[in-house]
N, CA, C and O of each residue as an XYZ file, in Angstrom:
324
protein
N     -39.562     80.770    -33.790
C     -37.952     80.123    -34.124
C     -36.888     81.393    -33.966
O     -36.950     82.561    -34.352
N     -36.287     80.946    -33.523
C     -34.924     82.270    -33.373
C     -34.206     82.174    -34.774
O     -34.098     81.158    -35.461
N     -33.630     83.727    -35.119
C     -33.109     84.534    -36.360
C     -31.688     83.214    -35.641
O     -31.409     82.740    -34.540
N     -31.158     83.101    -37.072
C     -29.699     82.185    -37.516
C     -28.752     83.236    -37.190
O     -28.893     84.330    -37.736
N     -27.552     82.991    -36.150
C     -26.604     83.752    -36.566
C     -25.821     83.972    -37.469
O     -25.214     83.063    -38.035
N     -25.683     85.294    -37.787
C     -24.733     85.888    -38.720
C     -23.287     84.900    -39.306
O     -22.532     84.428    -38.457
N     -23.062     84.701    -40.575
C     -21.718     84.072    -40.277
C     -21.050     85.138    -40.335
O     -20.017     84.482    -40.201
N     -20.651     86.243    -40.415
C     -19.921     87.739    -39.495
C     -19.257     86.721    -38.699
O     -18.123     86.427    -39.078
N     -19.717     86.115    -37.671
C     -19.358     85.832    -36.474
C     -18.533     84.630    -36.138
O     -18.291     84.196    -35.011
N     -18.098     84.113    -37.410
C     -16.941     83.335    -37.301
C     -15.638     84.399    -37.657
O     -14.556     84.095    -37.154
N     -15.674     85.090    -38.132
C     -14.770     86.385    -38.029
C     -14.878     87.743    -37.180
O     -14.324     88.724    -37.676
N     -15.242     87.829    -36.499
C     -15.336     88.851    -35.629
C     -15.932     88.287    -34.069
O     -16.698     87.357    -33.813
N     -15.104     89.452    -33.004
C     -15.734     89.233    -31.503
C     -16.746     90.396    -31.148
O     -16.450     91.589    -31.221
N     -17.650     90.035    -30.860
C     -17.982     91.432    -30.191
C     -17.685     91.792    -28.753
O     -17.437     91.133    -27.744
N     -17.829     93.371    -29.092
C     -17.088     93.768    -27.760
C     -18.207     93.670    -27.039
O     -19.322     93.368    -27.462
N     -17.722     94.076    -25.332
C     -18.471     93.736    -24.050
C     -19.532     94.762    -24.078
O     -20.318     94.520    -23.162
N     -19.888     95.834    -24.768
C     -20.948     96.706    -24.738
C     -21.311     96.381    -26.003
O     -21.264     97.462    -26.590
N     -21.602     95.658    -26.683
C     -22.297     95.370    -28.224
C     -22.832     95.697    -29.326
O     -23.707     95.351    -30.120
N     -21.440     97.063    -29.001
C     -21.861     98.428    -29.519
C     -21.321     98.065    -31.114
O     -21.772     98.464    -32.188
N     -20.027     97.030    -30.788
C     -18.811     96.925    -32.112
C     -17.856     95.537    -32.188
O     -17.692     94.714    -31.288
N     -17.443     95.536    -33.161
C     -16.812     94.274    -33.260
C     -15.399     94.339    -33.458
O     -14.926     95.457    -33.662
N     -14.588     93.288    -33.435
C     -13.038     93.357    -34.049
C     -13.149     92.178    -34.618
O     -13.611     91.150    -34.122
N     -12.489     92.433    -36.220
C     -11.909     91.819    -36.582
C     -11.073     90.641    -36.553
O      -9.887     90.885    -36.777
N     -11.373     89.387    -36.330
C     -10.346     88.190    -36.021
C      -9.248     88.279    -36.741
O      -8.128     87.939    -36.362
N      -9.578     88.807    -37.961
C      -7.978     88.490    -39.105
C      -7.148     89.210    -38.875
O      -6.011     88.827    -38.596
N      -7.589     90.757    -38.946
C      -6.465     91.986    -38.726
C      -6.963     92.911    -37.417
O      -6.393     94.001    -37.383
N      -7.692     92.732    -36.595
C      -7.976     93.763    -35.845
C      -8.657     94.992    -35.829
O      -8.818     95.680    -34.821
N      -9.093     95.283    -37.063
C      -9.979     96.294    -37.125
C     -11.124     96.139    -36.206
O     -11.544     94.999    -36.012
N     -11.850     97.449    -35.435
C     -12.747     97.548    -35.199
C     -13.911     98.289    -35.641
O     -13.996     99.515    -35.568
N     -14.803     97.523    -36.099
C     -16.095     98.053    -36.869
C     -17.680     98.301    -35.914
O     -17.939     97.368    -35.154
N     -18.591     99.356    -35.931
C     -19.362     99.095    -35.211
C     -20.107     98.665    -35.659
O     -20.096     98.619    -36.889
N     -21.140     98.125    -34.952
C     -22.829     97.415    -35.897
C     -24.169     97.792    -34.770
O     -24.005     98.396    -33.709
N     -25.332     97.345    -35.221
C     -26.082     97.357    -34.072
C     -26.753     96.476    -33.294
O     -27.639     96.056    -34.039
N     -26.875     95.893    -32.147
C     -27.320     94.765    -31.535
C     -28.502     94.800    -32.214
O     -29.199     95.812    -32.137
N     -28.949     93.572    -33.068
C     -30.316     93.383    -32.831
C     -30.573     93.771    -34.855
O     -31.478     93.360    -35.582
N     -29.524     94.571    -35.168
C     -29.497     95.126    -36.537
C     -29.149     93.816    -37.588
O     -29.441     92.623    -37.503
N     -28.529     94.451    -38.425
C     -27.700     93.921    -39.477
C     -26.164     93.652    -39.457
O     -25.465     94.620    -39.158
N     -25.611     92.599    -39.704
C     -23.905     92.702    -40.067
C     -23.580     92.764    -41.410
O     -22.839     91.902    -41.883
N     -24.103     93.811    -42.213
C     -24.041     93.726    -43.532
C     -22.635     94.144    -43.183
O     -21.794     93.246    -43.134
N     -22.199     95.598    -42.892
C     -20.787     96.014    -42.789
C     -19.863     95.063    -42.471
O     -18.744     95.212    -42.961
N     -20.023     94.307    -41.905
C     -19.127     93.178    -41.134
C     -18.416     92.154    -42.235
O     -17.237     91.818    -42.348
N     -19.559     91.802    -42.978
C     -19.747     90.696    -44.071
C     -18.716     91.180    -44.778
O     -17.649     90.585    -44.930
N     -19.111     92.717    -45.418
C     -18.521     93.641    -46.280
C     -16.918     93.543    -46.220
O     -16.147     93.084    -47.063
N     -16.597     94.230    -44.709
C     -15.199     94.104    -44.651
C     -14.231     92.848    -45.107
O     -13.143     92.868    -45.684
N     -15.256     91.440    -44.499
C     -14.384     90.377    -44.753
C     -14.367     90.086    -46.466
O     -13.367     89.572    -46.965
N     -15.313     90.383    -47.140
C     -15.525     90.174    -48.562
C     -14.346     91.358    -49.003
O     -13.423     91.054    -49.759
N     -14.448     92.299    -48.617
C     -13.552     93.292    -49.426
C     -11.963     93.325    -48.928
O     -11.026     93.773    -49.589
N     -11.904     92.814    -47.768
C     -10.077     92.782    -47.154
C      -9.552     92.015    -47.166
O      -8.332     91.966    -47.324
N     -10.556     90.825    -46.944
C      -9.770     89.196    -46.405
C     -10.407     88.037    -47.584
O     -10.504     86.839    -47.320
N     -10.857     88.709    -49.066
C     -11.543     87.941    -49.510
C     -11.104     86.119    -49.887
O     -11.858     85.400    -50.542
N      -9.928     85.705    -49.386
C      -9.099     84.683    -49.685
C      -9.671     84.107    -48.480
O     -10.091     82.970    -48.696
N      -9.809     84.452    -47.439
C     -10.570     84.040    -46.320
C     -12.332     83.630    -45.833
O     -12.928     83.128    -44.879
N     -12.559     84.082    -46.867
C     -14.195     84.119    -47.026
C     -14.421     83.417    -47.795
O     -13.912     83.498    -48.914
N     -15.426     82.310    -47.381
C     -16.428     81.234    -48.361
C     -17.511     82.358    -48.841
O     -17.838     83.301    -48.120
N     -18.140     82.086    -50.444
C     -19.003     82.793    -50.702
C     -20.003     82.604    -50.257
O     -20.886     83.439    -50.450
N     -20.263     81.462    -49.502
C     -21.384     81.268    -48.520
C     -21.405     82.415    -47.497
O     -22.320     83.215    -47.301
N     -20.307     82.339    -46.931
C     -20.537     83.256    -45.353
C     -20.720     84.572    -46.046
O     -21.419     85.361    -45.409
N     -20.331     84.936    -47.019
C     -20.794     86.634    -47.485
C     -21.463     86.991    -48.382
O     -21.469     88.049    -49.011
N     -22.254     85.789    -48.487
C     -23.545     86.115    -49.383
C     -23.335     86.341    -50.723
O     -24.125     87.122    -51.252
N     -22.605     85.932    -51.305
C     -22.106     86.616    -52.632
C     -23.895     86.608    -53.779
O     -24.614     87.392    -54.399
N     -23.788     84.981    -53.380
C     -25.355     84.732    -54.474
C     -26.915     85.315    -53.982
O     -27.955     85.065    -54.591
N     -26.802     86.243    -52.594
C     -27.663     86.849    -52.240
C     -27.841     88.172    -52.261
O     -28.775     88.842    -51.819
N     -26.758     88.522    -52.872
C     -26.815     90.062    -53.095
C     -27.743     90.618    -54.196
O     -28.141     89.834    -55.057
N     -28.047     91.674    -54.224
C     -29.313     92.263    -54.975
C     -28.460     92.605    -56.105
O     -27.264     92.884    -56.020
N     -29.327     92.554    -57.427
C     -29.221     92.856    -58.465
C     -28.706     94.730    -58.976
O     -29.448     95.681    -58.729
N     -27.501     94.864    -59.602
C     -27.561     96.361    -59.397
C     -29.011     96.913    -60.418
O     -29.688     96.107    -61.056
N     -29.294     98.482    -60.396
C     -30.232     98.748    -60.884
C     -29.780     98.747    -62.601
O     -30.593     98.405    -63.460
N     -28.461     99.153    -62.913
C     -28.436     99.209    -64.119
C     -28.390     97.216    -65.230
O     -28.449     96.865    -66.408
N     -28.281     96.665    -64.123
C     -28.284     95.274    -65.022
C     -29.938     95.023    -64.733
O     -30.460     94.099    -65.357
N     -30.522     95.580    -64.085
C     -32.066     95.544    -64.123
C     -32.735     95.987    -65.074
O     -33.708     95.433    -65.587
N     -32.146     97.255    -65.442
C     -32.651     98.213    -66.610
C     -32.432     97.465    -68.084
O     -33.199     97.452    -69.047
N     -30.962     96.771    -67.911
C     -30.658     96.637    -69.216
C     -30.874     95.104    -69.724
O     -30.342     94.587    -70.706
N     -31.866     94.455    -68.732
C     -32.352     93.095    -69.002
C     -33.581     93.229    -69.730
O     -34.574     93.866    -69.379
N     -33.423     92.601    -70.723
C     -34.734     92.631    -71.466
C     -35.727     91.882    -71.309
O     -35.530     90.671    -71.207
N     -37.481     92.582    -71.232
C     -38.375     92.348    -70.739
C     -39.077     91.816    -71.759
O     -38.860     92.250    -72.890
N     -40.020     90.810    -71.562
C     -40.963     90.052    -72.583
C     -42.194     90.898    -72.194
O     -42.555     91.184    -71.052
N     -42.612     91.150    -73.047
C     -44.103     92.290    -73.199
C     -45.189     91.632    -73.576
O     -45.127     91.370    -74.777
N     -46.232     91.224    -73.028
C     -47.394     90.635    -73.511
C     -48.375     91.763    -73.641
O     -48.565     92.675    -72.836
N     -48.874     91.581    -74.612
C     -50.005     92.750    -74.468
C     -51.221     92.040    -75.063
O     -51.246     91.352    -76.083
N     -52.397     92.387    -74.091
C     -54.063     91.519    -74.531
C     -54.776     92.504    -75.376
O     -54.546     93.713    -75.385
N     -55.653     91.890    -76.079
C     -56.576     92.638    -77.045
C     -57.740     92.343    -75.907
O     -58.892     92.737    -76.086
């Protein structure tokens, strides 16, 4: 099954050399790796155009927890004898 296209392509146009993409909202040109991730493109949308992006597009619910929140969360410990 082929991978699902990134939501980033709703906001960006790929260059002909497929090494960069141009933001359709502000015209900035960002690099990306073909076959790699589009995280930097999605981060641009999230940071520079928050009112234009839906949380589903930029993956707010999929973000990894920070190390500090992980460490500060109490864990239940069970000892067996």
